[in-house]
C-alpha positions as CSV (number, residue, x, y, z in Angstrom):
1,M,-18.5,32.0,14.6
2,E,-19.8,30.2,11.5
3,M,-23.4,31.7,12.1
4,E,-22.1,35.1,12.6
5,L,-20.2,35.1,9.2
6,S,-23.2,33.6,7.4
7,V,-25.2,36.6,8.9
8,N,-22.5,39.1,7.6
9,K,-22.6,37.6,4.3
10,R,-26.3,37.7,3.9
11,L,-26.2,41.6,5.1
12,L,-23.5,42.3,2.6
13,E,-25.5,40.7,-0.2
14,S,-28.7,42.8,0.7
15,I,-26.6,46.0,0.7
16,I,-25.3,45.3,-2.9
17,V,-28.9,44.5,-4.1
18,V,-30.3,47.8,-2.7
19,R,-27.4,49.7,-3.9
20,D,-27.6,48.3,-7.5
21,D,-31.4,49.2,-7.5
22,L,-30.8,52.6,-6.4
23,M,-28.0,53.3,-8.7
24,D,-30.0,51.9,-11.7
25,S,-33.0,54.3,-10.7
26,I,-30.7,57.2,-10.8
27,R,-29.2,56.4,-14.2
28,E,-32.6,55.7,-15.9
29,E,-33.9,59.0,-14.4
30,C,-30.9,61.1,-15.7
31,G,-30.5,59.2,-18.8
32,L,-27.1,57.9,-18.2
33,T,-25.2,54.9,-19.8
34,G,-23.4,53.9,-16.7
35,T,-23.3,54.2,-13.0
36,S,-19.9,55.7,-13.2
37,K,-21.3,58.7,-15.1
38,I,-23.4,59.5,-12.0
39,T,-22.3,63.1,-11.0
40,S,-23.6,66.3,-9.4
41,L,-23.8,67.9,-12.8
42,A,-25.9,64.9,-14.1
43,L,-28.2,65.4,-11.1
44,N,-28.7,69.1,-11.4
45,K,-31.1,68.8,-14.2
46,R,-34.6,70.2,-14.8
47,T,-35.8,66.8,-15.3
48,V,-34.6,65.4,-12.0
49,S,-37.3,66.6,-9.6
50,K,-36.5,67.6,-5.9
51,E,-38.8,65.0,-4.8
52,K,-36.7,62.3,-6.7
53,L,-33.4,63.7,-5.1
54,C,-34.9,63.5,-1.7
55,G,-35.9,59.9,-2.1
56,W,-32.6,58.9,-3.5
57,I,-30.7,60.6,-0.5
58,E,-33.2,59.0,2.0
59,S,-32.4,55.4,0.4
60,M,-28.7,56.2,0.6
61,C,-28.9,57.2,4.2
62,S,-30.9,54.1,5.1
63,I,-28.3,51.8,3.4
64,L,-25.6,53.4,5.3
65,N,-27.2,53.7,8.7
66,S,-29.0,50.3,8.6
67,N,-26.6,48.1,6.9
68,A,-23.1,49.4,5.8
69,V,-22.1,51.2,9.1
70,P,-23.3,48.1,11.3
71,L,-21.4,45.8,9.0
72,L,-18.3,47.9,9.1
73,Q,-18.6,48.1,12.9
74,S,-18.8,44.4,13.1
75,T,-15.9,43.8,10.9
76,V,-13.7,46.3,12.8
77,A,-14.7,44.8,16.2
78,K,-13.6,41.4,14.6
79,A,-10.4,43.0,13.4
80,D,-9.6,44.4,16.8
81,R,-10.6,41.0,18.5
82,C,-8.3,39.1,16.1
83,E,-5.4,41.3,17.0
84,V,-5.9,40.5,20.6
85,L,-6.1,36.9,20.2
86,D,-2.9,37.1,18.1
87,S,-1.3,39.0,20.6
88,E,-2.3,36.5,23.3
89,K,-1.3,33.6,21.2
90,I,2.3,35.2,20.7
91,K,2.3,35.8,24.5
92,D,1.4,32.0,25.0
93,Q,3.9,30.7,22.4
94,N,6.7,32.8,24.1
95,C,5.6,31.3,27.5
96,I,5.8,28.0,26.1
97,I,9.4,28.4,24.5
98,Q,10.6,30.0,28.0
99,L,9.2,26.8,29.7
100,Q,10.7,24.4,27.1
101,N,14.1,26.3,27.4
102,E,13.9,25.9,31.3
103,L,13.1,22.3,30.9
104,I,15.9,21.6,28.6
105,K,18.3,23.5,30.9
106,K,17.3,21.4,33.8
107,K,17.6,18.0,31.8
108,E,21.0,19.2,30.8
109,K,21.9,19.7,34.5
110,E,20.7,16.3,35.3
111,I,22.7,14.7,32.4
112,D,25.8,16.5,33.4
113,C,25.3,15.1,37.0
114,I,25.0,11.6,35.7
115,R,27.9,11.9,33.5
116,D,30.1,13.1,36.3
117,A,28.7,10.3,38.5
118,M,29.4,7.8,35.8
119,Q,32.8,9.2,35.2
120,K,33.9,8.9,38.7
121,T,32.6,5.4,38.9
122,V,34.3,4.2,35.7
123,K,37.7,5.9,36.7
124,S,37.3,4.3,40.2
125,E,36.6,0.9,38.7
126,I,39.5,1.1,36.0
127,T,41.7,2.4,38.8
128,S,40.9,-0.7,40.9
129,Y,41.0,-3.1,37.9
130,A,44.4,-1.6,36.9
131,S,45.8,-2.1,40.3
132,V,44.7,-5.7,40.4
133,A,45.7,-6.4,36.8
134,S,49.0,-5.0,37.2
135,K,49.8,-7.3,40.2
136,S,48.3,-10.4,39.1
137,C,48.1,-10.3,35.2
138,A,51.3,-8.5,34.1
139,A,52.6,-11.9,32.4
140,A,49.0,-12.4,30.7
141,L,49.1,-9.0,29.2
142,A,52.4,-9.1,27.9
143,P,52.8,-8.1,24.3
144,R,54.3,-11.4,23.1
145,R,51.4,-13.3,24.6
146,I,48.9,-11.0,23.2
147,S,50.3,-11.3,19.8
148,R,50.4,-15.2,20.1
149,A,46.9,-15.3,21.3
150,M,45.5,-13.1,18.3
151,K,47.6,-15.4,15.9
152,T,46.0,-18.4,17.4
153,V,42.7,-17.0,17.0
154,V,43.2,-15.9,13.4
155,E,44.6,-19.4,12.5
156,R,41.8,-21.3,14.2
157,E,39.3,-19.1,12.0
158,D,41.2,-20.0,8.9
159,R,41.3,-23.8,9.6
160,K,37.6,-23.8,9.9
161,R,37.5,-23.4,6.1
162,N,39.8,-26.2,5.4
163,V,39.4,-29.8,4.7
164,I,42.1,-32.7,4.9
165,I,42.1,-35.7,2.6
166,Y,44.2,-38.8,3.8
167,G,45.2,-41.8,1.6
168,M,44.7,-40.3,-1.8
169,E,47.6,-41.7,-4.1
170,E,50.1,-39.4,-4.9
171,A,51.7,-39.0,-8.4
172,E,54.1,-37.0,-10.5
173,K,52.6,-34.1,-12.2
174,E,49.2,-34.7,-10.7
175,V,46.2,-32.0,-11.0
176,L,45.0,-31.9,-7.3
177,P,41.9,-29.7,-8.0
178,D,40.7,-32.3,-10.2
179,K,41.3,-35.1,-7.7
180,V,39.6,-33.3,-4.9
181,E,36.6,-32.6,-7.1
182,N,36.4,-36.3,-7.9
183,V,36.3,-37.0,-4.3
184,L,33.6,-34.4,-3.4
185,V,31.3,-35.5,-6.4
186,Q,31.2,-38.9,-4.8
187,L,29.8,-37.2,-1.7
188,G,27.3,-35.3,-3.7
189,E,28.9,-32.1,-3.4
190,K,30.2,-29.6,-5.7
191,P,31.6,-26.5,-3.8
192,V,34.1,-24.0,-5.1
193,I,37.6,-25.1,-3.9
194,S,40.8,-23.3,-3.6
195,N,44.4,-23.6,-2.2
196,C,44.8,-27.3,-3.1
197,C,48.2,-28.5,-1.9
198,R,50.0,-31.6,-0.3
199,I,51.1,-31.1,3.1
200,G,54.1,-32.3,4.7
201,T,57.6,-33.5,3.7
202,K,57.7,-35.9,0.6
203,K,59.1,-39.3,1.8
204,Q,59.6,-42.6,-0.2
205,G,56.7,-44.9,0.2
206,A,54.6,-42.2,2.1
207,I,51.4,-40.6,1.1
208,R,51.1,-37.0,2.1
209,P,47.7,-35.6,2.7
210,I,45.8,-33.0,0.7
211,K,44.7,-29.8,2.2
212,F,42.0,-27.7,0.4
213,T,39.8,-24.6,1.3
214,L,36.2,-23.9,0.9
215,R,33.9,-20.9,0.8
216,D,33.0,-21.0,4.5
217,P,32.7,-23.2,7.6
218,D,29.3,-24.3,6.5
219,A,30.5,-25.9,3.4
220,V,33.1,-27.7,5.2
221,L,30.7,-29.1,7.8
222,Q,28.3,-30.2,5.0
223,V,31.4,-32.2,3.5
224,L,32.4,-33.6,6.8
225,R,28.9,-34.9,7.2
226,K,29.0,-37.0,4.2
227,A,32.4,-38.4,4.4
228,Y,31.4,-41.7,5.8
229,V,30.0,-42.4,2.2
230,L,33.5,-42.9,0.8
231,R,33.7,-46.4,2.9
232,S,31.0,-47.6,0.3
233,K,32.6,-46.3,-2.7
234,E,35.0,-48.5,-4.9
235,G,38.5,-47.0,-5.0
236,F,37.8,-44.6,-2.2
237,R,37.5,-46.7,0.7
238,S,41.1,-46.1,1.9
239,M,40.6,-42.3,1.9
240,Y,39.9,-40.3,5.1
241,V,38.4,-37.1,5.1
242,C,38.5,-34.7,8.3
243,P,38.8,-31.1,9.5
244,D,42.0,-29.2,9.6
245,R,43.0,-29.6,13.1
246,T,46.0,-28.0,14.9
247,T,49.0,-30.1,16.6
248,E,47.4,-29.6,19.9
249,E,44.1,-31.0,18.9
250,R,45.5,-34.0,16.8
251,A,47.5,-35.0,20.0
252,A,44.4,-34.8,22.1
253,I,42.6,-36.8,19.8
254,K,45.3,-39.4,19.7
255,E,45.6,-39.6,23.5
256,M,41.5,-40.1,23.7
257,K,41.7,-42.6,21.1
258,Q,44.6,-44.6,23.0
259,K,42.6,-44.2,26.4
260,K,39.7,-45.6,24.5
261,K,41.5,-48.6,23.3
262,L,42.9,-49.2,26.9
263,L,39.4,-49.1,28.3
264,Q,38.2,-51.5,25.6
265,A,40.9,-53.9,26.3
266,S,40.4,-53.8,30.1
267,Q,36.6,-54.5,29.6
268,V,37.5,-57.5,27.7
269,N,39.9,-59.0,30.1
270,E,37.3,-58.4,32.9
271,D,34.6,-60.5,30.9
272,P,33.9,-64.1,32.1
273,P,35.3,-66.9,30.0
274,G,33.1,-67.6,26.9
275,C,31.6,-64.0,27.0
276,S,34.1,-62.6,24.6
277,E,33.5,-65.3,21.9
278,G,29.5,-65.0,22.5
279,L,30.0,-61.1,21.7
280,K,31.9,-62.0,18.5
281,T,29.4,-64.5,17.3
282,E,26.7,-62.1,17.7
283,H,28.4,-59.2,15.9
284,T,29.4,-61.4,12.9
285,V,25.9,-62.6,12.7
């Protein structure tokens, strides 16, 4: 294709060169200033011989027959071929579009079949589950229990951001945020605190614990990890830092500690005579 275009380009250039030479010869012979003024009147002069006219006509016929007409025929043939190719391309594209539409319809049918099967399966499973749940889980799904469960979850998430400090002296008109910040400084922490307050009923001779909130559970965990440092700080040894536990959690921990004490007491009673004193001596050393 590229070679054919190159040949046609050279042929066209040759035609233009021959034509320009012929037109320049006619213009000079007739004494004209431009090729656009070459007319039958200009050629019908006594100065223009019959031999000259015949030569010009022969050259023009040669240009037409040998170059111009073959080039035009080739161009027309190419145009016809391009038209055929365009028509075939359009047919192919229409065929592709038709096949794509058929494929889409087929996929849509498959999807509809899958959707129907899934809906039937889900409906069957839901019916089966609803039947079992209505018989065995009616009490568990009662609105009050659901509300209580949700409340418990929300409360547990809120407690994860709280910290409790026991053993901090209570005074009138005290500034709790400053007291809490002072404790946290001893731990090497300076988090943003909020909601500082004493919890419990105020009683004579009793120190109420302080509860405060941090930005997230990670900050709480960081403080709790360093709480043991207070045992080595003068003026803070009587303080105890712990997470904000529920009543059930505190009762469970208390029970666990009591069991641990009973277990330790039973182990001491089962030791042979003198063993306990030896252990105490070793611990003191």
